[in-house]
VEXDREN-2710 file (C-alpha; in Angstrom, 1 decimal):
% VEXDREN-2710
k/r/px/py/pz
1/MET/-52.4/27.0/-10.5
2/GLN/-52.1/28.5/-7.0
3/ASN/-51.1/26.1/-4.3
4/PRO/-48.6/25.8/-1.5
5/GLY/-46.1/23.8/-3.5
6/ILE/-44.9/20.2/-3.6
7/GLU/-42.8/20.2/-0.4
8/LYS/-45.8/21.4/1.7
9/PHE/-48.1/19.0/-0.1
10/ILE/-45.8/16.0/0.7
11/GLN/-45.5/17.2/4.3
12/LYS/-49.1/18.1/5.1
13/ASP/-51.6/16.6/2.6
14/LEU/-50.1/13.4/1.3
15/PRO/-50.0/11.6/4.7
16/PHE/-53.7/12.2/5.1
17/LEU/-54.5/11.0/1.5
18/GLU/-52.5/7.8/2.1
19/THR/-54.8/6.9/5.1
20/LEU/-57.9/6.8/2.8
21/ASN/-59.2/3.4/1.7
22/THR/-59.5/4.3/-2.0
23/ASN/-57.4/4.8/-5.1
24/VAL/-55.7/8.2/-4.9
25/ILE/-54.9/10.1/-8.1
26/LEU/-52.3/12.8/-8.0
27/SER/-52.8/15.4/-10.7
28/ILE/-49.7/17.4/-11.5
29/GLY/-48.9/20.4/-13.6
30/GLY/-46.0/22.6/-14.6
31/ASP/-44.6/25.1/-17.1
32/THR/-42.0/22.8/-18.6
33/LYS/-41.2/19.1/-19.0
34/SER/-38.7/19.3/-16.2
35/ASP/-41.4/20.4/-13.8
36/TYR/-43.4/17.3/-14.5
37/LEU/-40.4/15.0/-14.2
38/ASN/-39.4/16.6/-10.9
39/LEU/-42.8/16.2/-9.4
40/ILE/-43.1/12.6/-10.4
41/GLU/-39.7/11.8/-8.9
42/LYS/-40.8/13.4/-5.6
43/LEU/-44.1/11.5/-5.6
44/ASN/-43.0/8.2/-7.0
45/ASN/-42.8/6.5/-3.7
46/SER/-46.2/7.6/-2.5
47/ASN/-49.1/5.1/-2.3
48/ALA/-51.0/6.9/-5.2
49/ALA/-52.7/4.7/-7.8
50/LEU/-51.7/6.8/-10.8
51/PHE/-50.4/10.2/-11.9
52/GLU/-52.5/12.6/-14.0
53/LEU/-50.6/15.0/-16.2
54/ASN/-52.7/18.1/-16.4
55/LEU/-51.9/19.5/-19.8
56/SER/-55.1/21.5/-20.4
57/CYS/-54.2/24.6/-18.3
58/PRO/-52.0/27.3/-19.9
59/ASN/-48.8/25.3/-19.5
60/VAL/-46.2/26.7/-21.9
61/GLY/-43.1/25.0/-23.1
62/LYS/-39.9/26.5/-24.5
63/SER/-41.4/26.9/-28.0
64/GLY/-44.0/29.3/-26.5
65/ILE/-46.8/26.8/-27.5
66/PRO/-48.9/25.4/-24.7
67/LEU/-47.9/21.8/-24.0
68/GLY/-51.5/20.6/-24.2
69/ILE/-51.9/21.5/-27.9
70/ASP/-48.5/20.5/-29.2
71/GLU/-48.5/16.9/-30.4
72/ILE/-44.7/16.6/-30.4
73/ALA/-44.4/18.1/-26.9
74/ILE/-47.2/15.8/-25.6
75/PHE/-45.5/12.7/-27.1
76/ASP/-42.1/13.7/-25.7
77/LEU/-43.5/14.5/-22.2
78/VAL/-45.5/11.3/-21.8
79/LYS/-42.5/9.2/-23.1
80/GLU/-40.1/10.8/-20.6
81/THR/-42.5/10.6/-17.7
82/LYS/-43.2/6.9/-18.5
83/LYS/-39.5/6.2/-18.2
84/ILE/-39.3/7.2/-14.6
85/SER/-42.8/6.7/-13.3
86/LYS/-43.6/3.8/-11.0
87/LYS/-47.3/4.4/-11.6
88/PRO/-49.7/4.5/-14.6
89/ILE/-49.8/7.9/-16.5
90/PHE/-53.1/9.6/-17.5
91/VAL/-53.2/12.8/-19.4
92/LYS/-55.9/15.4/-18.8
93/PHE/-57.2/17.3/-21.8
94/GLY/-59.6/20.2/-22.3
95/VAL/-61.8/20.9/-25.3
96/GLU/-59.5/21.1/-28.3
97/THR/-60.4/21.2/-32.0
98/PHE/-58.0/18.4/-33.0
99/LEU/-58.3/16.4/-29.8
100/GLU/-58.1/13.0/-31.5
101/ASP/-54.6/13.9/-32.7
102/LEU/-53.5/15.1/-29.3
103/VAL/-54.8/12.0/-27.6
104/SER/-53.1/9.8/-30.2
105/ALA/-49.8/11.6/-29.5
106/ALA/-50.2/10.8/-25.8
107/VAL/-51.1/7.2/-26.4
108/LYS/-48.0/6.8/-28.7
109/GLY/-45.9/8.2/-26.0
110/GLY/-47.2/5.5/-23.6
111/ALA/-50.1/7.1/-21.8
112/ASP/-52.2/4.5/-19.9
113/GLY/-55.4/6.6/-20.2
114/VAL/-56.9/10.1/-20.5
115/THR/-59.1/12.4/-18.4
116/LEU/-61.8/14.4/-20.2
117/ILE/-62.6/17.2/-19.8
118/ASN/-60.9/20.1/-18.1
119/SER/-62.9/23.2/-17.6
120/PRO/-63.3/25.3/-20.8
121/LYS/-62.4/29.0/-20.5
122/GLY/-65.1/31.5/-19.6
123/MET/-65.5/35.2/-18.8
124/LYS/-67.7/37.6/-16.9
125/ILE/-67.8/41.3/-17.4
126/ASP/-69.0/44.0/-15.0
127/ILE/-71.0/46.4/-17.2
128/GLU/-71.1/49.1/-14.5
129/LYS/-67.3/49.1/-13.9
130/LYS/-66.7/48.3/-17.5
131/THR/-64.1/45.7/-16.5
132/VAL/-63.7/41.9/-16.4
133/ILE/-64.5/40.2/-13.1
134/LEU/-61.5/37.9/-13.0
135/LYS/-58.0/39.3/-12.7
136/ARG/-56.7/37.4/-15.8
137/GLY/-59.8/38.2/-17.8
138/PHE/-61.0/34.6/-18.1
139/GLY/-60.9/31.4/-16.1
140/GLY/-62.2/27.9/-15.9
141/TYR/-66.0/27.5/-16.5
142/SER/-67.4/24.5/-14.6
143/GLY/-70.7/23.0/-13.6
144/PRO/-73.8/21.5/-15.3
145/ALA/-73.6/23.8/-18.3
146/ILE/-70.4/22.0/-19.6
147/LYS/-71.9/18.5/-19.3
148/PRO/-73.1/18.2/-23.0
149/ILE/-69.6/19.3/-24.1
150/ALA/-67.9/16.8/-21.9
151/LEU/-70.2/14.0/-23.1
152/ALA/-69.6/14.8/-26.7
153/THR/-65.9/14.9/-26.2
154/ILE/-65.8/11.6/-24.4
155/PHE/-68.0/10.0/-27.1
156/ARG/-65.6/11.3/-29.8
157/ILE/-62.5/9.8/-28.1
158/ARG/-64.2/6.5/-27.2
159/ARG/-65.3/6.1/-30.8
160/LYS/-61.7/6.3/-32.0
161/PHE/-59.9/4.7/-29.1
162/LYS/-62.0/1.6/-28.3
163/ASP/-59.9/0.3/-25.4
164/LEU/-58.4/3.4/-23.9
165/PRO/-59.3/4.0/-20.2
166/ILE/-61.1/7.3/-19.8
167/ILE/-61.9/9.2/-16.7
168/GLY/-64.9/11.4/-17.6
169/MET/-65.9/14.6/-15.8
170/GLY/-67.6/17.9/-16.4
171/GLY/-71.0/18.8/-14.8
172/VAL/-71.7/15.6/-12.8
173/PHE/-74.2/16.5/-10.1
174/ASP/-76.3/13.3/-9.7
175/TYR/-76.4/9.6/-10.6
176/THR/-78.2/10.3/-13.9
177/ASP/-75.3/12.4/-15.0
178/ALA/-72.9/9.7/-14.0
179/ILE/-74.8/7.1/-16.1
180/GLU/-74.7/9.4/-19.1
181/PHE/-70.9/9.6/-18.8
182/ILE/-70.6/5.8/-18.5
183/MET/-72.9/5.3/-21.5
184/ALA/-70.8/7.9/-23.5
185/GLY/-67.7/5.7/-22.8
186/ALA/-66.2/6.7/-19.5
187/ASN/-64.6/4.0/-17.4
188/LEU/-64.5/6.2/-14.3
189/VAL/-66.5/9.3/-13.4
190/GLY/-65.1/12.4/-11.7
191/ILE/-66.9/15.1/-9.7
192/GLY/-65.4/18.6/-9.4
193/ALA/-67.8/21.5/-9.0
194/GLY/-70.4/19.2/-7.5
195/VAL/-68.2/18.4/-4.5
196/MET/-67.8/22.1/-3.8
197/ALA/-71.6/22.4/-3.7
198/ASP/-72.1/19.3/-1.6
199/PRO/-69.0/17.4/-0.2
200/GLU/-71.2/14.2/0.3
201/MET/-72.4/14.2/-3.3
202/PRO/-70.1/11.3/-4.4
203/ILE/-71.5/9.0/-1.7
204/LYS/-75.1/9.9/-2.7
205/ILE/-74.3/9.2/-6.3
206/ILE/-72.7/5.8/-5.5
207/ASN/-75.7/4.8/-3.5
208/ASP/-78.1/5.9/-6.2
209/LEU/-76.0/4.1/-8.9
210/ASN/-76.2/0.9/-6.9
211/LYS/-80.0/1.1/-6.8
212/TYR/-80.1/1.9/-10.5
213/PHE/-77.9/-1.0/-11.5
214/LYS/-80.0/-3.3/-9.3
215/LYS/-83.2/-2.1/-10.9
216/GLU/-81.9/-2.4/-14.4
217/LYS/-80.3/-5.8/-13.6
218/TYR/-76.8/-4.8/-14.7
219/GLU/-74.2/-7.2/-13.5
220/ASP/-71.6/-4.5/-13.3
221/ILE/-70.7/-1.0/-14.6
222/LEU/-69.2/-2.4/-17.8
223/SER/-72.6/-3.9/-18.8
224/CYS/-74.1/-0.4/-18.6
225/ALA/-71.3/1.2/-20.6
226/VAL/-71.2/-1.4/-23.4
227/GLU/-75.0/-1.5/-23.8
228/GLY/-75.4/2.2/-23.7
229/TYR/-72.6/3.0/-26.0
230/TYR/-73.7/0.7/-28.8
231/VAL/-77.4/1.5/-28.8
END
């Protein structure tokens, strides 16, 4: 993923993030296990609340198999990062056929939770120029259209992993979306494309959620999740 690199991030972005009165999650990615370990070592002394290992982009290990779909590689990576990390480790997955097995490998390796879902791949073709729009041919497809996929994925994993912390995301644009994610089994709800459309969207959603919880007389967010999940 294109970015200025870890040194510039530590120098320019991290100081600002550490002034915020909230829990900061640092999402890291790499091509090999050593990349992840190196990044964690450099960020271990930050004030971040947890690390997220992004395994759902095309990260390729020595075997030529993407890390995010190799159970052994996932187990090994999480196990090694847990040895050196001073913070909880979450693993971010996309939409995979045998996702339960991949999540199980992460949990066995010591993962503290998972993030679901990363953007599935999409494509756009210019029929006049007869070529793909994106340079690589395909890219991440985000927004409201992926919400049903995200909800189904979260529900699948929650059904098998009753106590596993889950950060749910994928097409959240208002408080009703957030409630659906909570009811599907998410402990936290993330907003990606929505923030690009409206930077103040998270604040609006929080305010609307507070009104909803008050109206429904939920004592806390867990009440909503448990009741919704078992209906």
